[in-house]
C-alpha positions as CSV (number, residue, x, y, z in Angstrom):
1,M,1.6,-11.9,0.4
2,V,3.4,-8.7,1.3
3,A,2.1,-5.9,-0.9
4,P,4.4,-2.9,-1.1
5,A,3.9,0.8,-0.8
6,T,4.3,3.0,-3.9
7,G,7.8,2.8,-5.3
8,I,9.2,0.7,-2.5
9,R,11.4,-2.3,-3.4
10,R,10.8,-5.8,-2.0
11,R,14.1,-5.8,-0.1
12,F,12.7,-3.2,2.3
13,Y,10.4,-6.0,3.6
14,H,13.0,-8.7,3.7
15,A,13.4,-8.8,7.5
16,F,9.7,-8.7,8.1
17,A,9.1,-11.5,5.5
18,C,11.7,-13.6,7.2
19,F,10.0,-13.1,10.5
20,L,6.7,-14.3,9.1
21,A,8.5,-17.3,7.5
22,Q,10.1,-18.2,10.9
23,N,6.6,-18.1,12.4
24,G,5.3,-20.7,9.9
25,Y,4.0,-18.5,7.0
26,A,5.1,-19.0,3.4
27,T,5.8,-15.4,2.5
28,L,6.2,-13.7,-0.9
29,T,7.5,-10.2,-1.5
30,F,7.5,-8.5,-4.9
31,E,7.8,-5.3,-6.9
32,N,5.1,-3.8,-9.1
33,R,5.8,-3.2,-12.7
34,G,8.1,-0.3,-13.4
35,I,9.8,-0.6,-9.9
36,G,13.2,-2.1,-9.1
37,D,13.7,-5.5,-10.7
38,S,10.2,-5.4,-12.2
39,K,11.3,-2.6,-14.6
40,R,11.9,-3.9,-18.1
41,G,13.9,-1.4,-20.0
42,D,12.2,2.0,-20.1
43,I,10.4,2.8,-16.8
44,N,7.2,3.5,-18.8
45,S,7.2,0.3,-20.7
46,G,3.6,-0.8,-21.1
47,N,2.5,2.5,-19.6
48,P,1.8,1.1,-16.2
49,S,-0.8,2.6,-13.8
50,L,-1.9,2.1,-10.2
51,H,-4.8,0.2,-11.7
52,D,-2.4,-2.2,-13.4
53,W,-0.6,-2.7,-10.1
54,G,-3.8,-3.9,-8.4
55,K,-5.5,-5.6,-11.3
56,L,-2.5,-7.3,-12.9
57,D,0.5,-7.5,-10.6
58,M,-1.1,-8.1,-7.2
59,A,-3.6,-10.6,-8.6
60,A,-0.7,-12.5,-10.3
61,V,1.2,-12.7,-7.0
62,L,-1.8,-14.3,-5.3
63,D,-2.2,-16.6,-8.2
64,L,1.4,-17.7,-7.8
65,L,1.0,-18.3,-4.0
66,Q,-2.1,-20.4,-4.7
67,E,-0.3,-22.4,-7.3
68,R,2.7,-23.1,-5.0
69,Y,0.8,-23.6,-1.8
70,P,-2.7,-25.0,-2.6
71,D,-5.4,-25.6,-0.1
72,V,-4.2,-23.2,2.6
73,K,-5.4,-19.8,3.9
74,Y,-4.1,-16.8,2.1
75,H,-3.4,-13.5,3.8
76,L,-2.4,-10.1,2.4
77,V,-0.1,-7.7,4.4
78,G,-0.5,-4.3,2.7
79,H,1.7,-1.3,3.2
80,S,0.1,1.9,2.0
81,A,-0.8,1.3,-1.7
82,G,-0.5,-2.5,-1.1
83,G,-3.7,-2.3,1.0
84,Q,-5.3,0.4,-1.1
85,L,-5.4,-1.6,-4.3
86,V,-6.7,-4.9,-3.1
87,G,-10.2,-4.2,-4.4
88,L,-8.9,-4.3,-7.9
89,M,-7.8,-7.9,-7.7
90,N,-10.2,-10.3,-9.4
91,N,-9.1,-13.0,-6.9
92,A,-9.3,-10.8,-3.8
93,Q,-12.2,-12.9,-2.4
94,D,-9.7,-15.8,-2.1
95,L,-8.0,-14.0,0.7
96,T,-8.8,-15.0,4.3
97,S,-7.8,-11.7,5.8
98,I,-6.0,-8.4,5.2
99,F,-3.5,-6.8,7.6
100,N,-2.6,-3.2,6.6
101,F,-0.2,-0.7,7.9
102,G,-0.1,2.9,6.9
103,C,-3.0,2.3,4.4
104,S,-5.3,5.2,3.9
105,S,-6.8,7.4,1.2
106,G,-3.8,9.8,1.6
107,S,-6.3,12.7,1.0
108,I,-4.5,16.0,1.2
109,N,-7.8,17.5,2.5
110,N,-7.3,15.6,5.8
111,A,-3.6,16.5,6.1
112,N,-2.4,18.9,8.9
113,Y,-0.2,21.9,8.5
114,P,2.7,22.3,7.9
115,Y,2.8,18.9,6.3
116,K,-0.1,19.8,4.1
117,L,2.0,22.4,2.3
118,A,4.8,20.0,1.6
119,F,2.3,17.3,0.4
120,H,0.6,19.9,-1.9
121,F,4.1,20.8,-3.3
122,W,4.8,17.1,-4.0
123,L,1.4,16.2,-5.5
124,N,0.8,19.4,-7.5
125,F,4.2,20.6,-8.4
126,V,6.9,17.9,-8.2
127,I,4.9,15.2,-9.9
128,P,3.6,17.2,-12.9
129,V,6.9,19.0,-13.4
130,S,9.0,15.9,-13.1
131,N,6.7,14.0,-15.5
132,F,6.9,16.9,-18.0
133,L,10.7,17.2,-17.8
134,F,11.8,13.6,-17.5
135,G,8.7,11.5,-18.5
136,H,8.6,10.0,-15.0
137,V,9.0,11.2,-11.4
138,K,12.4,11.4,-9.8
139,S,11.0,10.2,-6.4
140,Q,14.5,9.2,-5.2
141,W,15.5,12.8,-5.2
142,F,13.0,13.5,-2.5
143,G,13.5,10.3,-0.4
144,M,10.2,8.9,-1.8
145,G,11.4,5.5,-2.9
146,E,12.2,4.4,-6.5
147,P,11.5,6.5,-9.6
148,L,7.9,6.3,-10.6
149,P,6.4,5.6,-14.0
150,K,4.6,8.6,-15.4
151,R,1.1,7.3,-15.2
152,V,1.5,5.8,-11.7
153,A,2.6,9.1,-10.4
154,S,-0.2,11.0,-12.1
155,D,-2.7,8.5,-10.6
156,W,-1.2,9.0,-7.1
157,S,-1.5,12.8,-7.5
158,R,-5.1,12.6,-8.7
159,Y,-6.2,10.1,-6.0
160,C,-4.7,12.0,-3.1
161,N,-6.2,15.2,-4.3
162,G,-9.6,13.5,-4.2
163,S,-11.5,11.4,-1.6
164,G,-11.3,7.7,-1.1
165,Y,-8.1,7.3,-3.1
166,V,-8.9,4.9,-6.1
167,K,-12.6,5.7,-5.6
168,V,-11.9,8.7,-7.9
169,D,-11.8,6.3,-10.9
170,L,-14.4,3.7,-9.9
171,D,-17.2,3.5,-12.4
172,N,-15.3,5.9,-14.6
173,S,-12.0,4.6,-16.0
174,I,-12.3,1.6,-13.7
175,T,-15.4,-0.4,-14.3
176,H,-14.5,-3.8,-12.8
177,Y,-13.6,-3.9,-9.1
178,W,-14.4,-5.8,-5.9
179,Y,-14.2,-3.1,-3.2
180,D,-17.9,-3.4,-2.5
181,Q,-17.9,-7.2,-2.4
182,L,-15.1,-8.0,0.1
183,N,-16.4,-8.8,3.5
184,I,-13.3,-10.5,5.0
185,P,-11.7,-9.5,8.3
186,S,-9.2,-6.7,8.1
187,L,-6.9,-5.0,10.6
188,W,-5.7,-1.4,9.9
189,L,-2.7,-0.2,11.8
190,H,-1.4,3.4,11.6
191,A,0.9,5.5,13.7
192,T,0.1,8.8,15.3
193,D,3.1,10.4,13.7
194,D,2.2,9.2,10.2
195,Q,1.2,12.4,8.4
196,I,-0.2,10.6,5.4
197,A,-2.2,7.8,7.0
198,N,-3.8,9.8,9.8
199,L,-7.0,8.4,11.3
200,A,-9.3,10.5,9.1
201,N,-7.6,9.1,6.0
202,V,-7.6,5.6,7.3
203,K,-11.4,5.8,7.7
204,D,-11.7,7.5,4.3
205,M,-10.1,4.4,2.7
206,I,-12.1,1.9,4.7
207,R,-15.3,3.5,3.4
208,V,-14.3,2.4,-0.1
209,Y,-14.4,-1.2,1.2
210,S,-18.1,-0.8,2.0
211,R,-18.7,-4.3,3.3
212,I,-15.4,-5.2,4.9
213,K,-15.1,-6.3,8.5
214,Y,-12.5,-4.0,10.1
215,E,-10.6,-3.0,13.2
216,I,-8.4,0.1,13.5
217,V,-5.4,0.2,15.8
218,T,-3.5,3.4,16.4
219,L,0.1,3.1,17.4
220,K,1.7,5.8,19.6
221,P,5.5,5.7,19.2
222,S,6.3,6.6,22.9
223,D,4.2,3.6,24.1
224,F,6.8,1.4,22.6
225,G,9.8,3.4,23.5
226,F,10.3,4.8,19.9
227,Q,10.9,8.3,18.9
228,G,8.9,7.7,15.8
229,I,7.2,5.2,13.6
230,G,5.8,7.3,10.8
231,H,4.7,5.9,7.4
232,M,7.5,3.4,7.0
233,G,8.9,2.4,10.4
234,F,6.6,-0.5,11.1
235,F,8.6,-2.8,8.7
236,S,12.0,-1.7,10.0
237,S,13.9,-4.4,12.0
238,K,14.5,-1.8,14.6
239,K,10.8,-1.8,15.2
240,K,10.5,-5.6,15.4
241,S,8.6,-5.5,18.6
242,L,5.6,-4.2,16.5
243,W,5.5,-7.3,14.3
244,K,3.7,-9.2,17.0
245,Y,0.6,-7.4,15.9
246,A,0.9,-9.2,12.5
247,I,1.5,-12.6,13.9
248,D,-1.2,-12.3,16.5
249,W,-3.7,-11.3,13.8
250,L,-2.7,-14.0,11.3
251,D,-2.8,-16.7,13.9
252,Q,-6.3,-15.8,14.8
253,Q,-7.7,-16.0,11.3
């Protein structure tokens, strides 16, 4: 199960998914409600939220995998939000392992300058102004993926302005969750040039999964002959040499 980052279409993960399939893993990519082909009419149809993405969409994807491929191990590959929202899935304990890239709390408090200024502008100006003017966020104008439903974008802003991402809403608007119950193995990869998922924010997110077994791997682009990896580069076919991390992890579980 390849769980996407916020506003990223499933086709972005196509080459990576094919690589997993070629290595013996039945692989499913998808789009959360309000994104790409999962949008039904108006982008805000059903008033989707990040909570809905984890509780409803991601749980349904795992249900489908279990229906089509019974009695096997199930793994989740999470990219950014795809790893952040696992604890909202009522079937998350059916997973054998989690492999995350670029997954962190995204807390603006741990961002470095000058990126911190740009991120503040995005979270606290672009998102609220775009929601006010258009009823959703024109993320595509800023190279931030697909347009975002209003509530999803508001959640994103609120979570990244706090600590622990979705932890902001736990025991408040979100009363049913499994973050503190998951104790499965997980691997968290991030790149040194990822301004969002820096090490402090990766650790901030892991703390929400209070019982999870985890390893953190930090990737330095120059070690692999790359100029950069960033927040998105791991899944690029041009960075295919990094995919061995995923196969090695999955094969060991």
